[in-house]
C-alpha atoms as an extended CHARMM CRD file, in Angstrom:
* protein
*
       167  EXT
         1         1  UNK       CA             19.2270000000      -29.0740000000      -51.5970000000  PROA      1               0.0000000000
         2         2  UNK       CA             17.2950000000      -31.2390000000      -54.0820000000  PROA      2               0.0000000000
         3         3  UNK       CA             17.6970000000      -34.9910000000      -53.9130000000  PROA      3               0.0000000000
         4         4  UNK       CA             19.5690000000      -36.7590000000      -56.7060000000  PROA      4               0.0000000000
         5         5  UNK       CA             17.3740000000      -38.5070000000      -59.2530000000  PROA      5               0.0000000000
         6         6  UNK       CA             19.7980000000      -41.3600000000      -59.9480000000  PROA      6               0.0000000000
         7         7  UNK       CA             22.7410000000      -43.2950000000      -58.5920000000  PROA      7               0.0000000000
         8         8  UNK       CA             25.8010000000      -41.0660000000      -58.1460000000  PROA      8               0.0000000000
         9         9  UNK       CA             29.0170000000      -43.0360000000      -57.4150000000  PROA      9               0.0000000000
        10        10  UNK       CA             31.2970000000      -42.0160000000      -54.5660000000  PROA      10              0.0000000000
        11        11  UNK       CA             33.9200000000      -44.7900000000      -54.4780000000  PROA      11              0.0000000000
        12        12  UNK       CA             34.5430000000      -48.1930000000      -56.0530000000  PROA      12              0.0000000000
        13        13  UNK       CA             36.5820000000      -51.0400000000      -54.5740000000  PROA      13              0.0000000000
        14        14  UNK       CA             38.3390000000      -52.3650000000      -57.6970000000  PROA      14              0.0000000000
        15        15  UNK       CA             40.6920000000      -54.4990000000      -55.6400000000  PROA      15              0.0000000000
        16        16  UNK       CA             37.7440000000      -56.4780000000      -54.2430000000  PROA      16              0.0000000000
        17        17  UNK       CA             36.5770000000      -57.4460000000      -57.7440000000  PROA      17              0.0000000000
        18        18  UNK       CA             40.1500000000      -58.5370000000      -58.5290000000  PROA      18              0.0000000000
        19        19  UNK       CA             40.7820000000      -60.5030000000      -55.3250000000  PROA      19              0.0000000000
        20        20  UNK       CA             37.3320000000      -62.0900000000      -54.9650000000  PROA      20              0.0000000000
        21        21  UNK       CA             34.7910000000      -63.8470000000      -57.1490000000  PROA      21              0.0000000000
        22        22  UNK       CA             31.5280000000      -62.0800000000      -56.2940000000  PROA      22              0.0000000000
        23        23  UNK       CA             28.6650000000      -64.5490000000      -55.8070000000  PROA      23              0.0000000000
        24        24  UNK       CA             25.7750000000      -62.1800000000      -54.9920000000  PROA      24              0.0000000000
        25        25  UNK       CA             25.4190000000      -58.4580000000      -54.3270000000  PROA      25              0.0000000000
        26        26  UNK       CA             23.1740000000      -56.5460000000      -51.9310000000  PROA      26              0.0000000000
        27        27  UNK       CA             22.3600000000      -52.8560000000      -51.5920000000  PROA      27              0.0000000000
        28        28  UNK       CA             22.5310000000      -51.6320000000      -48.0150000000  PROA      28              0.0000000000
        29        29  UNK       CA             21.9710000000      -48.3240000000      -46.3220000000  PROA      29              0.0000000000
        30        30  UNK       CA             24.5860000000      -47.1410000000      -43.8500000000  PROA      30              0.0000000000
        31        31  UNK       CA             24.2740000000      -45.3150000000      -40.5290000000  PROA      31              0.0000000000
        32        32  UNK       CA             26.3210000000      -42.0980000000      -40.7080000000  PROA      32              0.0000000000
        33        33  UNK       CA             26.7560000000      -38.8770000000      -38.7570000000  PROA      33              0.0000000000
        34        34  UNK       CA             26.5400000000      -35.4160000000      -40.3440000000  PROA      34              0.0000000000
        35        35  UNK       CA             30.2240000000      -34.7600000000      -40.9480000000  PROA      35              0.0000000000
        36        36  UNK       CA             30.5940000000      -38.2010000000      -42.5580000000  PROA      36              0.0000000000
        37        37  UNK       CA             27.9340000000      -37.3390000000      -45.1280000000  PROA      37              0.0000000000
        38        38  UNK       CA             29.7110000000      -34.0700000000      -45.9180000000  PROA      38              0.0000000000
        39        39  UNK       CA             33.0040000000      -35.9190000000      -46.4320000000  PROA      39              0.0000000000
        40        40  UNK       CA             31.2360000000      -38.4570000000      -48.6660000000  PROA      40              0.0000000000
        41        41  UNK       CA             29.8500000000      -35.6390000000      -50.8090000000  PROA      41              0.0000000000
        42        42  UNK       CA             33.4540000000      -34.4720000000      -51.2700000000  PROA      42              0.0000000000
        43        43  UNK       CA             34.4160000000      -38.0480000000      -52.2580000000  PROA      43              0.0000000000
        44        44  UNK       CA             36.8640000000      -38.5160000000      -49.3780000000  PROA      44              0.0000000000
        45        45  UNK       CA             36.3030000000      -42.2340000000      -48.7080000000  PROA      45              0.0000000000
        46        46  UNK       CA             38.3650000000      -45.4110000000      -49.1230000000  PROA      46              0.0000000000
        47        47  UNK       CA             36.9210000000      -48.9370000000      -49.3260000000  PROA      47              0.0000000000
        48        48  UNK       CA             40.2870000000      -50.6990000000      -49.6690000000  PROA      48              0.0000000000
        49        49  UNK       CA             40.6040000000      -52.3830000000      -46.2530000000  PROA      49              0.0000000000
        50        50  UNK       CA             36.8870000000      -52.5440000000      -45.4580000000  PROA      50              0.0000000000
        51        51  UNK       CA             34.9440000000      -55.7190000000      -44.6840000000  PROA      51              0.0000000000
        52        52  UNK       CA             31.5930000000      -56.5890000000      -43.1460000000  PROA      52              0.0000000000
        53        53  UNK       CA             30.7840000000      -59.0620000000      -40.3580000000  PROA      53              0.0000000000
        54        54  UNK       CA             27.8720000000      -60.0460000000      -38.1890000000  PROA      54              0.0000000000
        55        55  UNK       CA             27.6880000000      -58.6520000000      -34.6600000000  PROA      55              0.0000000000
        56        56  UNK       CA             24.6650000000      -59.1890000000      -32.4030000000  PROA      56              0.0000000000
        57        57  UNK       CA             22.4510000000      -60.1990000000      -35.3170000000  PROA      57              0.0000000000
        58        58  UNK       CA             23.3380000000      -57.1060000000      -37.3630000000  PROA      58              0.0000000000
        59        59  UNK       CA             25.8000000000      -56.5550000000      -40.2010000000  PROA      59              0.0000000000
        60        60  UNK       CA             28.5730000000      -54.1020000000      -39.3110000000  PROA      60              0.0000000000
        61        61  UNK       CA             31.1220000000      -52.5100000000      -41.6390000000  PROA      61              0.0000000000
        62        62  UNK       CA             34.7020000000      -52.4000000000      -40.3520000000  PROA      62              0.0000000000
        63        63  UNK       CA             37.7410000000      -50.5970000000      -41.7300000000  PROA      63              0.0000000000
        64        64  UNK       CA             35.8590000000      -48.1400000000      -43.9530000000  PROA      64              0.0000000000
        65        65  UNK       CA             37.8460000000      -44.8950000000      -44.0020000000  PROA      65              0.0000000000
        66        66  UNK       CA             35.8560000000      -41.6850000000      -44.3070000000  PROA      66              0.0000000000
        67        67  UNK       CA             38.2360000000      -38.7310000000      -43.9220000000  PROA      67              0.0000000000
        68        68  UNK       CA             37.4070000000      -36.0890000000      -41.3320000000  PROA      68              0.0000000000
        69        69  UNK       CA             35.4230000000      -33.1620000000      -42.6530000000  PROA      69              0.0000000000
        70        70  UNK       CA             37.7000000000      -30.1530000000      -43.1820000000  PROA      70              0.0000000000
        71        71  UNK       CA             35.3090000000      -27.6230000000      -41.6740000000  PROA      71              0.0000000000
        72        72  UNK       CA             34.1760000000      -29.8640000000      -38.8160000000  PROA      72              0.0000000000
        73        73  UNK       CA             34.5650000000      -28.7470000000      -35.2280000000  PROA      73              0.0000000000
        74        74  UNK       CA             34.6800000000      -30.8470000000      -32.0730000000  PROA      74              0.0000000000
        75        75  UNK       CA             31.6870000000      -32.7600000000      -33.5340000000  PROA      75              0.0000000000
        76        76  UNK       CA             33.8930000000      -34.3710000000      -36.2150000000  PROA      76              0.0000000000
        77        77  UNK       CA             33.7930000000      -38.1700000000      -36.5550000000  PROA      77              0.0000000000
        78        78  UNK       CA             36.3920000000      -40.9260000000      -36.1460000000  PROA      78              0.0000000000
        79        79  UNK       CA             37.6480000000      -41.8440000000      -39.6620000000  PROA      79              0.0000000000
        80        80  UNK       CA             37.6520000000      -45.6510000000      -39.1760000000  PROA      80              0.0000000000
        81        81  UNK       CA             34.7810000000      -46.1900000000      -36.7740000000  PROA      81              0.0000000000
        82        82  UNK       CA             32.5100000000      -49.2390000000      -37.0830000000  PROA      82              0.0000000000
        83        83  UNK       CA             29.3180000000      -48.4670000000      -39.0180000000  PROA      83              0.0000000000
        84        84  UNK       CA             26.0320000000      -50.3480000000      -39.0910000000  PROA      84              0.0000000000
        85        85  UNK       CA             24.6100000000      -51.5180000000      -42.4220000000  PROA      85              0.0000000000
        86        86  UNK       CA             20.8610000000      -51.2520000000      -42.8980000000  PROA      86              0.0000000000
        87        87  UNK       CA             19.3940000000      -54.4030000000      -44.4310000000  PROA      87              0.0000000000
        88        88  UNK       CA             16.0890000000      -56.2130000000      -44.1350000000  PROA      88              0.0000000000
        89        89  UNK       CA             15.8930000000      -59.0860000000      -41.6240000000  PROA      89              0.0000000000
        90        90  UNK       CA             15.3230000000      -61.5990000000      -44.4370000000  PROA      90              0.0000000000
        91        91  UNK       CA             18.4410000000      -60.3890000000      -46.2830000000  PROA      91              0.0000000000
        92        92  UNK       CA             20.5100000000      -60.5260000000      -43.0970000000  PROA      92              0.0000000000
        93        93  UNK       CA             19.3580000000      -64.1120000000      -42.4810000000  PROA      93              0.0000000000
        94        94  UNK       CA             20.3110000000      -65.1190000000      -46.0580000000  PROA      94              0.0000000000
        95        95  UNK       CA             23.7050000000      -63.4360000000      -45.7820000000  PROA      95              0.0000000000
        96        96  UNK       CA             24.4830000000      -65.0470000000      -42.4290000000  PROA      96              0.0000000000
        97        97  UNK       CA             23.5250000000      -68.4600000000      -43.8320000000  PROA      97              0.0000000000
        98        98  UNK       CA             25.9420000000      -68.0040000000      -46.7600000000  PROA      98              0.0000000000
        99        99  UNK       CA             28.7100000000      -66.6470000000      -44.5070000000  PROA      99              0.0000000000
       100       100  UNK       CA             28.7890000000      -69.9740000000      -42.6450000000  PROA      100             0.0000000000
       101       101  UNK       CA             30.3240000000      -71.5760000000      -45.7610000000  PROA      101             0.0000000000
       102       102  UNK       CA             34.1300000000      -71.6920000000      -45.5690000000  PROA      102             0.0000000000
       103       103  UNK       CA             35.9710000000      -69.1510000000      -47.7130000000  PROA      103             0.0000000000
       104       104  UNK       CA             33.0020000000      -66.7900000000      -48.1390000000  PROA      104             0.0000000000
       105       105  UNK       CA             33.3440000000      -63.1680000000      -47.0470000000  PROA      105             0.0000000000
       106       106  UNK       CA             31.1910000000      -60.0500000000      -47.1840000000  PROA      106             0.0000000000
       107       107  UNK       CA             33.0810000000      -57.2010000000      -48.8660000000  PROA      107             0.0000000000
       108       108  UNK       CA             31.9690000000      -53.6890000000      -49.8430000000  PROA      108             0.0000000000
       109       109  UNK       CA             32.1740000000      -53.2130000000      -53.6210000000  PROA      109             0.0000000000
       110       110  UNK       CA             31.0730000000      -49.5990000000      -54.0380000000  PROA      110             0.0000000000
       111       111  UNK       CA             29.4970000000      -46.5940000000      -52.3390000000  PROA      111             0.0000000000
       112       112  UNK       CA             27.0750000000      -44.2320000000      -53.9820000000  PROA      112             0.0000000000
       113       113  UNK       CA             24.2390000000      -41.7900000000      -53.3850000000  PROA      113             0.0000000000
       114       114  UNK       CA             20.8150000000      -43.0160000000      -54.4280000000  PROA      114             0.0000000000
       115       115  UNK       CA             18.0490000000      -40.4110000000      -54.1850000000  PROA      115             0.0000000000
       116       116  UNK       CA             20.1870000000      -38.4930000000      -51.6870000000  PROA      116             0.0000000000
       117       117  UNK       CA             20.8000000000      -41.4920000000      -49.4080000000  PROA      117             0.0000000000
       118       118  UNK       CA             24.2640000000      -42.9990000000      -48.9830000000  PROA      118             0.0000000000
       119       119  UNK       CA             24.2630000000      -46.6600000000      -50.0160000000  PROA      119             0.0000000000
       120       120  UNK       CA             26.8740000000      -49.4150000000      -49.9550000000  PROA      120             0.0000000000
       121       121  UNK       CA             26.9160000000      -52.2840000000      -52.4250000000  PROA      121             0.0000000000
       122       122  UNK       CA             28.2000000000      -55.3250000000      -50.5230000000  PROA      122             0.0000000000
       123       123  UNK       CA             28.9220000000      -58.6550000000      -52.1030000000  PROA      123             0.0000000000
       124       124  UNK       CA             29.1390000000      -62.2150000000      -50.8830000000  PROA      124             0.0000000000
       125       125  UNK       CA             32.4970000000      -63.2300000000      -52.2950000000  PROA      125             0.0000000000
       126       126  UNK       CA             34.8650000000      -66.1620000000      -52.4010000000  PROA      126             0.0000000000
       127       127  UNK       CA             38.6030000000      -65.4760000000      -52.4630000000  PROA      127             0.0000000000
       128       128  UNK       CA             40.4850000000      -66.1130000000      -55.6960000000  PROA      128             0.0000000000
       129       129  UNK       CA             43.8380000000      -67.8450000000      -55.9020000000  PROA      129             0.0000000000
       130       130  UNK       CA             46.6420000000      -66.1950000000      -57.8840000000  PROA      130             0.0000000000
       131       131  UNK       CA             46.2300000000      -68.5430000000      -60.8560000000  PROA      131             0.0000000000
       132       132  UNK       CA             42.5000000000      -67.7090000000      -60.9440000000  PROA      132             0.0000000000
       133       133  UNK       CA             43.3670000000      -64.0080000000      -61.0830000000  PROA      133             0.0000000000
       134       134  UNK       CA             45.7590000000      -64.5850000000      -63.9960000000  PROA      134             0.0000000000
       135       135  UNK       CA             43.1350000000      -66.6360000000      -65.8070000000  PROA      135             0.0000000000
       136       136  UNK       CA             40.5150000000      -63.8960000000      -65.3810000000  PROA      136             0.0000000000
       137       137  UNK       CA             42.9350000000      -61.2460000000      -66.6890000000  PROA      137             0.0000000000
       138       138  UNK       CA             43.8250000000      -63.4040000000      -69.7220000000  PROA      138             0.0000000000
       139       139  UNK       CA             40.1440000000      -64.0360000000      -70.4300000000  PROA      139             0.0000000000
       140       140  UNK       CA             39.3500000000      -60.3240000000      -70.1940000000  PROA      140             0.0000000000
       141       141  UNK       CA             42.1900000000      -59.4660000000      -72.5960000000  PROA      141             0.0000000000
       142       142  UNK       CA             41.0310000000      -62.1230000000      -75.0550000000  PROA      142             0.0000000000
       143       143  UNK       CA             37.4460000000      -60.8350000000      -74.9530000000  PROA      143             0.0000000000
       144       144  UNK       CA             38.6840000000      -57.2850000000      -75.4940000000  PROA      144             0.0000000000
       145       145  UNK       CA             40.7310000000      -58.3780000000      -78.5200000000  PROA      145             0.0000000000
       146       146  UNK       CA             37.7510000000      -60.2900000000      -79.9600000000  PROA      146             0.0000000000
       147       147  UNK       CA             35.5050000000      -57.2450000000      -79.5430000000  PROA      147             0.0000000000
       148       148  UNK       CA             38.1190000000      -55.0030000000      -81.1590000000  PROA      148             0.0000000000
       149       149  UNK       CA             38.5040000000      -57.3400000000      -84.1510000000  PROA      149             0.0000000000
       150       150  UNK       CA             34.7360000000      -57.7060000000      -84.5110000000  PROA      150             0.0000000000
       151       151  UNK       CA             34.3980000000      -53.9240000000      -84.5170000000  PROA      151             0.0000000000
       152       152  UNK       CA             37.0170000000      -53.6560000000      -87.2640000000  PROA      152             0.0000000000
       153       153  UNK       CA             35.2470000000      -56.2460000000      -89.3880000000  PROA      153             0.0000000000
       154       154  UNK       CA             31.8670000000      -54.5680000000      -88.9470000000  PROA      154             0.0000000000
       155       155  UNK       CA             33.3350000000      -51.2530000000      -90.0870000000  PROA      155             0.0000000000
       156       156  UNK       CA             34.8700000000      -52.9200000000      -93.1460000000  PROA      156             0.0000000000
       157       157  UNK       CA             38.4600000000      -52.3240000000      -92.1440000000  PROA      157             0.0000000000
       158       158  UNK       CA             41.2580000000      -54.7610000000      -92.6500000000  PROA      158             0.0000000000
       159       159  UNK       CA             42.4990000000      -56.7150000000      -89.6410000000  PROA      159             0.0000000000
       160       160  UNK       CA             45.5740000000      -55.3970000000      -87.8510000000  PROA      160             0.0000000000
       161       161  UNK       CA             48.8100000000      -56.4060000000      -89.5740000000  PROA      161             0.0000000000
       162       162  UNK       CA             47.1770000000      -56.8850000000      -92.9780000000  PROA      162             0.0000000000
       163       163  UNK       CA             48.0430000000      -53.5900000000      -94.6470000000  PROA      163             0.0000000000
       164       164  UNK       CA             48.4770000000      -52.9480000000      -98.3400000000  PROA      164             0.0000000000
       165       165  UNK       CA             51.2630000000      -54.7430000000     -100.0980000000  PROA      165             0.0000000000
       166       166  UNK       CA             54.0260000000      -52.5590000000     -101.4450000000  PROA      166             0.0000000000
       167       167  UNK       CA             54.0610000000      -52.7100000000     -105.1290000000  PROA      167             0.0000000000
C-alpha cells in the first residue's frame, strides 16, 4: 500500500479545545501494535478521556480508546492500554519543565496519519473556567457575525434587516 502524501485526520478532540486554552502544540509519534493501526485506519478511536503524563522520563498516553479490530484473533489489543509517545529528548525536557507549572496539563488534540505514520498532536494546556468558556463562545460568535457582515458589504448587498421599503 502506498504511503499517504499528506496529513489525513483520524480523530479530533473538540472538547479539549473547549475546556482548555492551548499554550503550545507538539507532534508526537505513537507506539502501536498491528491491530491498533488497522482500527485507526477504520477511524475507530476516541480521544475524549485521554491525557498524557511523564513516567520514567518518557511521555505516556493514558485513556486513549482504540476499538478492537473486528477481524483480529487472539492477537487483538487492549482498547485502553497505556501507549508511549515518541518525542525528542529536548522536547520531552521542555514539556516536563512546563508541566511543573500549576494548572498545566498535556492533552491530545488530534490524531492523524502523516506519510503513513500515526501521529498525535498533543498540547500544553491550561484549564479554562466556565466564564472563560462563555467569553470565548461570545467572541467567536461576534467574529463570525463581523465576517458575515463584511462579506455582505463586499458583495454589495444590503445589511440584514434593511430590505426595500414598501411603497
